[in-house]
C-alpha positions in Angstrom: -9.9 -16.7 9.2 -11.0 -16.2 5.6 -11.5 -19.9 5.0 -13.4 -20.5 8.2 -15.7 -17.5 8.1 -19.3 -18.7 8.1 -20.6 -15.9 5.9 -19.7 -12.6 4.2 -20.9 -10.4 7.0 -18.6 -12.2 9.4 -15.6 -11.3 7.3 -16.7 -7.7 6.9 -17.4 -7.2 10.6 -14.2 -8.9 11.7 -12.2 -6.8 9.2 -13.7 -3.6 10.6 -13.1 -4.6 14.2 -9.4 -5.4 13.5 -8.9 -2.2 11.6 -10.5 -0.1 14.4 -8.2 -1.9 16.9 -5.2 -0.8 14.9 -6.4 2.8 14.9 -7.1 2.6 18.6 -3.5 1.4 19.2 -2.2 4.3 17.1 -4.3 6.7 19.3 -3.0 5.1 22.5 0.6 5.4 21.3 0.0 9.1 20.6 -1.5 9.6 24.1 1.4 8.0 25.9 4.1 9.5 23.7 5.9 12.4 25.3 9.5 11.9 24.1 11.3 13.7 21.4 11.5 12.0 18.0 14.6 10.4 16.7 16.7 11.8 13.9 14.3 10.3 11.3 11.8 13.1 11.9 14.0 16.1 11.2 17.4 14.8 10.2 20.4 17.1 10.3 22.7 17.8 7.4 25.3 15.3 8.8 22.6 12.6 9.1 21.5 13.2 5.6 25.1 12.9 4.4 25.6 9.7 6.3 22.4 8.2 4.8 23.6 9.2 1.3 26.9 7.5 2.1 25.6 4.1 3.0 22.9 4.0 0.4 25.4 4.8 -2.4 28.4 2.9 -1.1 26.7 -0.3 0.2 28.8 -2.7 2.3 28.5 -3.4 6.0 27.1 0.0 6.9 24.3 -0.4 4.4 23.4 -3.9 5.8 23.4 -2.6 9.3 21.2 0.4 8.5 18.8 -1.8 6.4 18.5 -4.3 9.3 17.6 -1.4 11.6 14.9 -0.2 9.2 13.6 -3.7 8.9 13.4 -4.2 12.6 11.6 -0.9 13.0 9.1 -1.9 10.3 8.5 -5.3 11.8 7.9 -3.7 15.3 5.4 -1.3 13.8 3.6 -4.1 12.1 3.5 -6.2 15.2 2.4 -3.5 17.5 0.0 -1.4 15.5 -0.1 -1.5 11.7 -0.5 -5.3 11.4 -4.0 -4.9 12.9 -5.0 -2.6 10.1 -3.4 -4.8 7.4 -5.3 -7.9 8.7 -8.5 -5.9 8.9 -8.2 -4.7 5.3 -7.4 -8.2 4.1 -10.5 -9.6 5.8 -12.7 -6.8 4.6 -11.4 -7.1 1.1 -12.1 -10.9 1.2 -15.6 -10.1 2.3 -16.1 -7.6 -0.5 -14.8 -10.2 -3.0 -17.1 -12.9 -1.6 -20.1 -10.6 -1.8 -19.5 -9.9 -5.4 -18.8 -6.2 -4.8 -15.2 -6.5 -5.9 -16.2 -8.6 -8.9 -18.3 -5.8 -10.4 -21.6 -7.7 -9.7 -23.6 -4.6 -8.9 -25.1 -2.0 -11.2 -23.1 1.0 -12.4 -25.6 3.2 -10.8 -24.9 1.6 -7.4 -21.2 2.1 -7.7 -21.5 5.7 -8.9 -23.9 6.5 -6.0 -21.5 5.0 -3.6 -18.5 7.0 -5.0 -20.5 10.2 -4.8 -20.8 9.7 -1.0 -17.5 8.0 -0.1 -15.0 10.3 -1.8 -16.3 13.6 -0.4 -16.7 12.0 3.0 -13.2 10.7 3.1 -11.8 14.1 2.1 -14.0 15.8 4.7 -12.4 13.5 7.4 -8.8 13.8 6.2 -8.3 17.4 5.1 -8.9 19.0 8.6 -6.2 16.7 10.0 -3.7 17.7 7.2 -4.5 21.4 7.9 -3.9 20.9 11.6 -0.6 19.2 11.0 0.6 22.2 9.0 -0.8 24.6 11.6 1.1 22.7 14.4 4.4 22.9 12.3 4.4 19.1 11.9 4.8 18.5 15.7 6.0 14.9 16.2 3.3 13.8 18.6 0.4 15.2 16.7 1.6 14.6 13.1 3.2 11.2 13.8 0.3 9.8 15.9 -2.8 11.7 16.8 -3.6 13.4 13.5 -2.8 10.2 11.7 -6.1 8.8 13.0 -8.4 10.8 10.6 -6.1 9.9 7.8 -6.4 6.2 8.6 -10.1 6.5 8.9 -10.5 8.3 5.7 -8.0 6.4 3.6 -10.0 3.2 3.4 -13.2 5.0 2.5 -11.3 6.9 -0.2 -9.9 3.7 -1.7 -13.4 2.2 -1.8 -14.7 5.4 -3.3 -12.1 5.3 -6.1 -12.9 1.6 -6.8 -16.6 2.4 -6.9 -15.9 5.3 -9.3 -14.0 3.0 -11.7 -16.7 0.3 -11.6 -19.4 2.9 -12.0 -17.9 4.1 -15.2 -16.4 0.9 -16.4 -18.6 0.5 -19.4 -17.0 3.6 -20.7 -13.5 3.0 -19.3 -13.3 -0.5 -20.7 -13.4 0.9 -24.3 -10.2 2.9 -23.7 -7.0 1.3 -24.8 -5.2 2.6 -21.8 -7.6 0.6 -19.6 -6.4 -2.6 -21.3 -2.8 -1.6 -20.7 -3.5 -0.8 -17.0 -5.3 -4.2 -16.6 -2.2 -5.9 -17.8 -0.1 -4.0 -15.2 -2.6 -5.2 -12.6 -2.3 -8.8 -13.7 1.4 -8.5 -12.9 1.1 -6.3 -9.7 3.8 -8.0 -7.7 6.3 -8.2 -10.6 5.7 -4.5 -11.4 6.0 -3.5 -7.7 9.5 -5.2 -7.6 10.3 -3.7 -11.0 9.7 -0.2 -9.7 12.1 -0.9 -6.9 14.7 -2.2 -9.3 14.3 0.9 -11.6 14.6 3.4 -8.7 17.5 1.7 -6.9 19.4 1.6 -10.2 18.7 5.3 -11.0 19.3 6.7 -7.5 21.8 4.3 -6.0 23.8 2.8 -8.9 23.8 6.0 -10.9 24.3 8.2 -7.9 21.2 10.4 -8.3 20.2 10.1 -4.7 19.5 13.5 -3.0 20.1 15.3 -6.3 16.5 16.4 -6.8 13.8 18.1 -4.8 10.3 16.7 -4.5 8.9 18.6 -7.4 11.7 17.5 -9.7 11.2 13.9 -8.6 7.7 14.0 -10.0 9.3 14.0 -13.5 10.5 10.4 -12.9 7.0 9.1 -12.3 5.8 9.0 -15.9 9.0 7.3 -16.9 8.6 4.5 -14.3 4.9 4.1 -15.3 5.8 3.9 -19.0 8.3 1.1 -18.3 5.7 -0.7 -16.2 3.2 -0.5 -19.1 5.6 -1.6 -21.8 7.1 -4.4 -19.7 3.6 -5.8 -18.8 2.4 -5.7 -22.4 5.5 -7.3 -23.8 5.7 -10.0 -21.1 2.0 -11.0 -21.3 2.3 -11.2 -25.1 4.4 -14.3 -24.6 3.4 -15.6 -21.1 0.1 -16.0 -19.3 1.2 -14.4 -16.0 4.1 -12.3 -14.6 7.3 -14.0 -13.4 6.8 -13.3 -9.7 3.1 -14.2 -10.0 4.1 -17.5 -11.5 6.6 -18.1 -8.7 4.1 -17.2 -6.0 1.5 -19.5 -7.4 4.0 -22.3 -7.8 5.1 -22.0 -4.1 1.5 -21.8 -3.0 0.6 -25.0 -4.9 3.6 -26.8 -3.4 2.6 -25.7 0.1 -1.0 -26.8 -0.5 0.2 -30.1 -1.9 2.4 -30.8 1.1 -0.5 -29.9 3.5 -2.9 -32.2 1.7 -0.3 -35.0 1.8 0.2 -34.5 5.6 -3.6 -34.8 6.1 -3.7 -37.9 4.0 -0.9 -39.5 6.0 
């Protein structure tokens, strides 16, 4: 769809349509949902203990539970969330093709856009959050209906943050931390998987799972970020791209070569 789109506006319009379809499906699921949620919504002490057991011990129970989680995720992607993902990908491709994501516009344009988008996104989302709290996190409302304003506002908020960065990039680009963060971005997939490796080692291998509350867990965030920054700087000092980025491009090149060979034959 990205390759065959005739112009930028086609990508942008198609992206918006697919994203709205995903939100509409979410709203429909909320309207037809009348049942009680499963144990995942408010797990009991026994269920939390069982989750701790299979995550720390591994084995057959862990495989079975992981497969259940995977099937649930794939079902959600196929039924609802996949529409939003596809829409965001097409919209992002349109922004890239137009030059907006390449920082081709003036800083004043980006700052003006951020001034509108960020407050607007918060205005859309905050009432929904307040209502979820007021309704005591009721499953039907919090899991479906009141997710709609969050989904509507989240994409606007992301664009607002991007516009804010581009709007002040002449200043940000002179900061050393910006150079470090750029290196992390060049290795986004590798760093994403590295975060998984770090956290599974800390919480599963070292048995720290369920040992901290949410506020205490925030203390681990700077540690993980620091490892990402140091790993990216060290790796890119010797190599041009991250390990998983290299693998991904190599596989893509192989697939493209095979497709070209088939067309030639």
